[in-house]
C-alpha positions, -999 to +999 in steps of 0.1 A: -340-589-510-305-577-503-295-612-492-310-627-524-292-602-546-258-608-529-265-646-529-272-645-567-240-626-572-219-651-552-236-680-570-227-666-603-191-663-592-190-698-578-209-713-607-183-701-633-197-668-644-187-632-638-211-608-623-219-594-657-225-630-670-193-634-689-182-671-688-151-681-669-131-710-682-146-743-670-113-754-655-119-730-626-143-756-610-149-793-614-178-802-636-197-815-606-192-783-587-204-762-617-234-783-621-244-780-584-237-743-583-258-738-614-286-757-598-284-736-567-285-704-588-318-717-603-334-721-569-317-747-548-316-725-517-322-740-483-331-712-458-322-724-423-353-706-410-375-729-431-359-758-412-368-744-378-339-720-370-350-691-348-320-668-353-328-651-320-295-657-302-313-676-275-326-708-291-301-735-300-304-737-337-279-766-344-306-792-352-323-769-377-290-758-394-278-794-397-312-804-412-309-777-438-274-789-447-285-825-449-314-815-472-291-796-495-267-826-496-295-850-503-306-828-532-272-832-548-260-798-536-273-763-529-270-732-509-278-731-472-288-695-465-284-678-431-305-646-433-299-618-408-301-630-372-280-647-345-279-685-348-267-701-315-251-734-324-230-763-312-212-785-339-224-779-375-216-807-399-204-795-434-211-816-465-199-820-501-215-797-527-231-775-500-224-738-500-230-719-467-240-683-473-239-659-444-260-630-453-254-594-441-264-593-404-261-630-400-241-644-371-233-680-363-225-679-326-208-707-307-229-716-277-213-718-243-192-749-237-195-769-204-175-753-176-151-774-156-170-800-136-201-798-159-212-823-185-233-799-207-232-764-219-259-739-229-294-754-226-279-789-221-260-789-254-224-800-261-200-799-290-192-832-308-166-852-289-130-850-300-116-880-319-101-908-299-064-905-291-039-920-315-002-930-312+008-898-330-010-874-307+022-865-288+038-852-320+018-820-319-002-799-295-037-811-285-057-789-307-040-801-339-052-837-334-089-830-333-115-815-357-149-828-346-150-807-314-155-775-334-183-751-343-182-760-380-163-791-392-160-813-422-140-844-429-134-863-462-157-839-481-152-818-512-165-790-534-180-768-508-177-732-496-185-707-469-190-672-481-210-640-474-207-609-453-218-625-420-199-633-388-188-664-371-185-656-334-168-682-312-180-669-279-184-703-263-152-719-276-121-727-256-090-706-262-068-722-236-054-709-204-029-681-201-019-651-180-036-625-202-073-617-200-093-619-232-123-599-220-149-614-197-150-648-214-148-679-192-119-703-196-130-737-210-107-767-207-101-779-243-096-815-234-129-817-215-157-836-232-183-814-249-161-783-251-157-766-285-121-759-294-121-740-328-144-722-352-138-740-385-120-773-387-115-793-420-096-826-424-088-844-457-109-821-479-105-807-514-119-779-536-128-755-507-136-718-508-137-695-478-145-659-486-158-626-473-170-635-438-155-624-404-145-644-374-146-629-339-129-648-310-122-680-329-111-703-301-078-721-302-080-718-340-102-697-360-094-719-390-077-754-386-073-768-421-055-801-422-049-820-454-070-796-474-061-793-511-072-768-537-080-743-510-089-706-515-091-682-486-100-647-496-111-614-479-116-629-444-114-606-413-103-626-382-101-609-348-092-636-324-077-648-291-053-676-305-042-686-340-059-670-369-055-697-396-035-728-394-028-743-429-015-777-420-004-804-446-023-786-473-015-783-510-024-758-537-035-730-514-042-694-521-046-669-492-054-633-502-067-600-490-071-612-454-069-592-421-058-611-390-055-596-355-042-623-331-025-607-301-020-640-282-008-663-310+001-665-346-019-649-374-013-669-406+005-701-398+014-728-424+023-760-406+032-796-416+023-817-385+020-854-381-017-851-372-028-871-402-007-901-390+020-895-416+043-867-427+027-846-455+042-813-467+024-780-471+031-773-508+023-747-534+011-720-511+007-683-519-001-656-493-008-622-508-020-588-498-027-596-461-024-575-429-014-593-397-012-576-363-011-584-326-015-550-310-053-544-311-078-553-284-101-582-292-129-571-314-117-536-322-104-545-357-138-558-367-158-529-352-134-504-368-123-487-336-088-501-337-080-498-300-045-507-291-036-523-258-022-500-232+015-505-227+011-522-193-016-546-207-001-556-240-002-594-245+024-614-265+017-595-297+025-625-318+002-620-348+028-629-375+031-651-405+050-683-395+059-716-411+060-739-381+065-749-354+049-783-363+072-793-392+073-830-399+062-830-435+079-799-448+071-766-466+078-766-503+072-738-528+059-710-507+054-675-521+044-645-499+039-610-512+025-576-505+019-581-468+018-556-439+029-564-403+020-541-374+026-546-336+035-582-339+065-605-345+082-609-379+084-636-405+093-671-391+105-700-412+111-730-389+122-766-396+127-783-363+109-817-367+126-831-398+110-810-424+123-799-458+117-762-458+128-750-493+120-728-522+105-698-504+101-664-520+090-634-499+087-599-514+071-565-508+066-564-470+062-535-446+066-539-409+061-515-380+066-517-342+077-553-340+084-574-309+114-590-324+136-588-356+118-589-389+133-623-399+136-656-379+149-686-399+156-716-377+168-751-386+167-771-353+165-805-338+135-807-316+125-838-337+090-842-323+079-872-344+085-910-348+120-916-335+129-941-362+122-917-391+125-882-377+159-866-386+172-831-388+156-815-420+168-788-443+162-750-447+174-738-481+167-717-511+150-687-495+148-654-512+135-623-493+133-589-510+118-554-508+112-553-470+110-522-448+109-524-411+104-495-387+110-497-349+124-532-343+133-538-307+167-534-291+167-569-277+168-588-309+176-582-346+170-609-372+181-644-363+191-669-391+205-699-373+211-736-381+227-759-356+262-775-356+266-799-385+234-786-402+236-753-420+209-731-435+217-729-472+212-706-501+196-675-486+194-642-505+183-610-488+179-579-510+165-544-509+159-544-471+157-515-447+156-521-410+154-494-383+159-507-348+155-491-314+193-494-309+208-488-275+227-521-273+256-520-248+292-531-251+283-560-228+255-570-252+281-573-280+300-599-260+270-622-254+274-659-265+241-669-279+230-704-268+225-731-294+193-746-278+192-770-308+163-791-294+143-762-279+110-748-291+119-724-319+111-689-308+132-657-311+128-648-275+144-679-263+178-668-277+178-638-254+197-606-263+218-612-294+252-595-301+241-578-333+218-548-338+208-560-373+215-596-383+228-627-364+239-653-389+251-687-376+256-721-392+249-709-427+262-717-462+258-696-493+243-664-479+240-631-498+229-597-486+225-570-513+213-534-508+206-539-471+206-511-446+205-512-408+197-480-390+196-476-352+173-450-337+198-446-308+235-455-308+242-492-305+275-506-293+269-539-311+280-546-347+252-546-372+262-581-385+274-610-364+286-641-384+294-674-367+303-706-387+293-692-420+306-705-454+305-682-484+290-650-474+286-621-499+277-585-488+270-560-515+260-523-511+255-526-473+247-496-452+251-498-414+265-478-385+302-484-377+309-484-340+344-482-326+353-517-337+333-519-370+300-532-384+309-569-389+318-594-362+333-625-379+338-659-362+348-690-382+338-675-415+350-690-448+349-673-482+338-638-473+333-609-498+322-574-490+319-549-518+307-514-526+295-509-490+293-480-466+296-504-437+331-517-445+358-514-470+359-538-500+372-571-486+378-606-498+389-632-472+393-669-477+391-675-439+387-653-409+380-658-372+375-635-342+378-604-362+359-571-366+355-552-398 
């Protein structure tokens, strides 16, 4: 009865009605979607047990689940209901106008993939084969090019959803090799035939809702969403061993109220790869009220014990929000607000494969115990894409405000770096407080940071930087207002290091002044510092190799 009550509530929400029955404007869903949702509310419910699913965690239920989905699709749409139980499955095929509802206590569990040297997995089953190779496969990592070798996948479908309080458990999926253990799970080779590589994969879809369920151990990607438009992701809890959600070449996307623990890879990761065979931007994306982290042992966020890794066993601790690295199509009109970072890396905005990364607003962020500086903005020239059309892109018009960061590491502050001849443009940072571990040495202050223009964009590759707070290089039109850098222990490096920067404004800046000053200036044009505790009011048309 509880399942049916919750199902009716969700159907009312999906069908265009509030819980109390108040009508929602019809523009919230297409007419076809409303019609099918209304039909489902009146009884078009397809219980997977009625189609032969055992739900005992031992029987392979894939045929029964797919029969239920096909029946719902054939009826013009409906709800496929998973009552409480564990449904052991290989590849599940999603369909248009079909709503999957995971009831409380329901788990869709990924059956074991074939081990190296084997041709079948659990009880002789396999996941759907990966798509054939294409000429553009080399332009992104293996997993981005394939969707069919997944636990749940859909391609060229529309008006569908997955909701409910249940769990998707990717126990038998490949997460890739690596030096860090992820429990007692075997390592499956992603490229091997029959191996499942991700929990949910969608390609070229529209009008999609993912809400309320949890994902444990999601494989290489808990969610791989490529070319998915009009996408809503709300109130998901993802506790996984690689990426949480990759939002690739998608447009009109809303991500809200999500929890992602991903110690070995990124948490929420917008991308714009060449996986569709052409460059398509991720555009009109909002991310709001999410918590991302990389410091909790696998599964302990979902079970509520929140066990952190011991210091000697801590993995990469990636867990962040990152635009990139795949960046062929671009990132346009991105808004991120009210997010919390813990025990992970900071924000990363990366254009290294020819992308236009522009019009980004980030506000109201708290960060704690980071593995790098809170901000990493990188315009580079990796240029992984068709040689004849892939040129250095742009990174411009970025506004970041109301950010507080506690306990950033000594090794690196924030890095904002273009490359020679290609500047990051029009960046405004306001109302920011960053407390670092400090303890940088005088030798650290003399380090020459490599350009590594064609390298993989990652803060750690730059090594120790000669600034405790912000390293700004190859930039044009940058403004910092009401920004404070505080070091937990004395740091011999300046708080700000500028190299090849044109028009830089610093207003109401607070930072420690070491013996030489707070600003290291190299090839800087049109500098203004005002009303600041870090340096006296200064206006310079040109300055090089000077400390202030």
